[in-house]
N, C-alpha and C positions, 0 to 999 in steps of 0.2 A: 504493500500500500504506500509506504514512504517513497519507494522508487517511482510509482505512478504519479504521486503528488509532486515530486521533484521534477519529473518530466513535464507535467502540465505547467508548473511555475516557470520552468526554463523556456518553454514555448511562448508563454505569455510575455516574459521579459524580452525575448527576441522580437516578438511582434511589436511591442511598444517601442523598441529600439529602431525597428524598421520604419515605423510610422513617423517617429520623431525626426528621422533623418531623410524622409522622403521629399520634404518640401523644397530644400535648395538643390538645384541641379545646374549643370553648365549652361542650359538654355532656358532657364526660367523656373517656375514653381510647379509642383506636381498637379495642383488644381488647374493651372493653365494648360498643362499637357492633357488632362482629362477633358477639358473644354475643347481642345483641338481635336482629340480623338472623336468626340461626339459629333463634330462637324465634318468628319472625313467621309469620303464616298463609301457607299454600301453599308454604312452603320444604320441599323434599324433597331428601335427600341419599342417595347410592347405597350407603353402607357402613352396614349395620345396627349400631346401638349406638355409632357414632362420628360426631361432627359435625365435619367438616373446616373448615366456616365458623366455627362458634362455639368450636372448640377444646374440645369436650366428649366425655366418655364417658357413655353413658346405658344404663340398665337398667330394665326393668319386669317385674313378675310379679303375676299374679292369685292371691290367697291364698284368697278365698272367692267362690264363684259363687252365684247365686240372686237373690232379690228385692232384696236389698241387697248387691251385690257389694263386695268389698274388694280393692283392688289397691295395691301399693306401687311407687314408681319412684325412681330415683336419677339425679342429674346431677352429674358431677364434671368439673372443669376440668383440662385437660392443659397449660395455660399460664397465666401470671399474668393474672388478670382481676378487676378490682374488682367488677364486677357479679356474677360467680360467687361471690366472697368474701362479698358482701353477703347473698346467698341462703344461703350455707353457714353463716354465723355468727349470723344472725338467727333465733332459735328460733321466732318467730311465722311464719316463712316456710318453713323446712325444719328437719329434725333432722340436721345434718351432711350436707346434700345430699339426704337421704331425705324423701319426702313420700308422701301417699296421695291417693286420688280424692275425699276429703272435706276435705282441708286448705284453709284459706281465711284471709284477713285483710283488714281495712280499716284502713289506716294514715292517721292524721290529723296534719297539720302546720298549726297555728293561724296565722291571719293577724294575730293580736294585736289584734283589735278587741274591746275589753272589753264593749261594749254587746251584742255577739252573739258569744260565744266559739265557736260552731260554724262560723263562717265561716273558710274556709281551703282547703287543698289535701288531696285524698283520693286515696290510691293503693289501688285496689280490686283484690283478687285473689280471683276467684270460686272456689267449690269445685272442686278438681281441676285448676286452671289454674296455670301458672307465669308468666302474662303480667299485668302491672300495667296497669290502666285509670286514667289520671289525670284527675280531675274537680276543677274549681274553682268554688265556689259564692259567691264574693265579690261577684258582680254578678248577682243573681237575676233582675232585670228585663230583662237584655240578651238572654237566650236563652229560647226557648219551653220547653225541657226543664228549665230551672232551673239549668243548669250549663254551664260551658265544659269542653271536653276538650283535653288537651295531647297533642301529637304530637312525639315525639323519638326519635332512634335510641338514646338511652341509657336503660337500664332501672333505673339506680341511683336509689333512693328519695331520700335526703337530698341527694345531689349534684344531682339534677334539681330538687329544691325550691329549693335555694340559688341555682341558676342559672335560676330561673323566668322571668326577663326574656328569656332566650335561647330559651325554648320557644315553639312555635307553638300558640296557644290558639284554639279554634274552637267556634262554636255547633253545628257538625256533629259530634254525638257518636256517630253510627252506631247509634242505637237506645237509648242510655242516658239515663234520666231519674233525677233525684235529689231526694229530699225529706227534710228533717229533721223528726222527730216530737217531740211534746211530752213523751213519756215518756223521751226521751234516745236512742232508737234512730234509725236511718237506714234509709230505704227506697230501694232501687235497682230501678228498673223497666227490664228489658232486653227490649224487644220482647214485652211481655206476661208475661214471667216475673218474679215479684216476689221480690226478695231483701231480707230484713229483718235488721238487725244486732241484736246484744245491746244492752241499755239501758246497760250499764256498759262501761267501757274500762279498760285497763291502760296506765299511762304508763311509758315507758322512754326515757331520754336525750332528752327533749323531744318524743317521738313518742307519740301516743295510738293504742292498738291496740284495734280492735273485732273481733268475729267475726260470721260469718253465723249467725243463730239459726234462720231458716226459709227455705225455698225453695218458693214456690207456683207451680206450672205452670198455664198457661192452661186446660188440659183438666181441671184439678181435683186432680191428684195433688200431694202435699205432703211435703217432708222437714223434719224438726225436729231441731235439734242442741242438745245440752245441754253445759255447760262447768262447770268448777270456778271458784273465785274468781280463779284466775290465768289464766282463759280457755283452759285445756287441755281438749281435747275428752273428754267422758265417754260420750256415746252419740249414735247416729243412729237415727231412727225414721221410718217412712213412713205412719203412721196406719192401717195395715192389719195390725196385730199383728206386724209385722216390725221387729226392733230389733237393732242392733249395740251392744254395750257394751264400752268400753275400760277396762282395768285398768292403772293406772300403778304401777310398782314402783320 
């Protein structure tokens, strides 16, 4: 009996030790990694509206149906999560956790190369997505697609950038190609779909923010986005006389 009790106590102590040292990691905190896993592709959980893995409550609702549908969604954290906080407070990512199916951003962290200020790290969030695609264009000749892609369990923007040496960078971008244009915009080619950013950017806390200005599908359809000077979305149009206009109050 004493041996059994000792074994149980030993396992309990080991579990407590593991939990206490699980939070700090080279790429962020354990909760942030769980948040990232819950947003990964092919992750399905059994409780609608509640993510037990990521510690999230989610809600989605379609407000407008038709040629240009409009849907809103919300993600709120039920426990302390740096990644969820990053999304919650960054107005270019969400509005207090709320976003829609056209929300997008391209965040730029400069590599500090004065001869080519566009070289650096890009966190790309395509329209309607909450997932960041990290691309690095500092070595254009290394990869055929013009960029390296980072793979990490941490979705935090600035934290991942500051710990760039700990990330796994690969020429395998899974279909993403990257080009800087002479007019200041950026073109992202994802398996034939062309995303072009705004020519201007907004700088906040050392981060440059672009928006997606157009999406060109391989079959010919196109979406065009317009923004004000602060890169707040004003309208979405599809080139077939369908247009959504947003009024900010």
